[in-house]
Residue, then its C-alpha position, 0 to 999 in steps of 0.5 A: m119141326s117143319r110141317i112139310g119135312k116131317q111127312p113121310i114119303p110113301l113108296p109105290p111098289k115099283v119104286e126102288v130107293k138106294i141111299d148112299g150117305q147123302h146121295v139118293t137114287v130113285k128108280g121106277p118104271k119111267g126112269t132113274l133120278e139121282r140127287t145129293l141131299p145137303d149135309t144138314v138132312e139125312a134120308s132113311i127108309a122105314d115101313g115102306k116109307l121114305l123119311v127125311t130128317r134133319r141132323d140138328e136144330s140149326r137155322r140152316a137145317r130147318e131151312q133145308h128140311g122141307l126143301a129136301r123132303t119135297l125134292v125127294a118126293n118129286m123124284v118119286t112122283g117123277v119116276t112113277v107118274g112123270f111131270s107135264k107142262p101144257m103150253q099154248i102158242a097163239g098168233v097169226g102164222y105162229r106155230v111149232a113143229l117137232t122133227g126128231r129131237k129138235l123143236t122149231i118155233n115160228v113166232g114172227y121173227s125173221h128166222p125160226v127158233e130151233v131148240d134142241l131137247p135135253q135128254g129125258i124131256d119130250i114134247e107132244v105137239d097137237q097138230k089139230a089145233t089152229a092158231i087164230a089171232g086178233t080175237r080176245n079169246q084165242q086158241g092156238f097150237n097146243f103142245v106139252v113139255k113132259g119128263i120125269d125131272k120136275q125142274a128140267v120140265g119147268d126150266l124148258a117150259a120157261y125158256l120156250r115161253s121166253v122166246r115170245p112172251p104173251e103181249p098184253y094187247k092181243g095175247k099173242g105169244i107163247r104161254y102156259t095153258a093155265e096162265k091168265i093174261l090180263l089184256k089191256a084195252g089199247k088206244s080208243g082213238k080220237k073223239 
C-alpha cells in the first residue's frame, strides 16, 4: 500500500467536494478546481475526510495511487490557502512592472518581455526593493506568483525564471527567492 496514498485528506469546514465518477470538483473560499482522476483509482468521502483508493493491485494502479492522492490534496489546499512562489530579480536596470493583467520584465534585452497572466494567477510586485548588481550578496526586486492551482503557479514561475536565468558569475537574473546560486570565481588575471 502506498504510504502517501493511504493517508486520508482532511476536509476543512468551508470546502465542498463533489465526486462524479472519476471527476472530482473541489470548491472553497478561494475558488473552484476540477480534476479527472485516472481509471485505476477512485475517490470517496467518509467521516469528513476524502479517501483515494486504488481499484486493483496492478502496477499502474500502485504508481498512480500516491500521485492521485497528492493532486487532490493540493486542490483542497489551493481552494483554502492558495499557493505562492516568491521570486527575485537582480541586476543593474533589471525590473518588473505590473499593469493590469500584463507583467513587463526588463532584464537587459533590447526589448521588454511582456507576459500575459493566465486566468487564476496573480502577481504581487514589491516596489520598495531596489536592484543592486555587482555584489555577491544581491538584493533585487521581489515579486510573488500566487494562485490556487499549484501546477499553474509553478509553471508560470518556471517560465518567468527562464526569461533570464541567474548567471553563475554575478548572480544576475531571475530566480526563486529560496534558490541558492553557486557563484564561480571567474578569471583571476595575469600574474
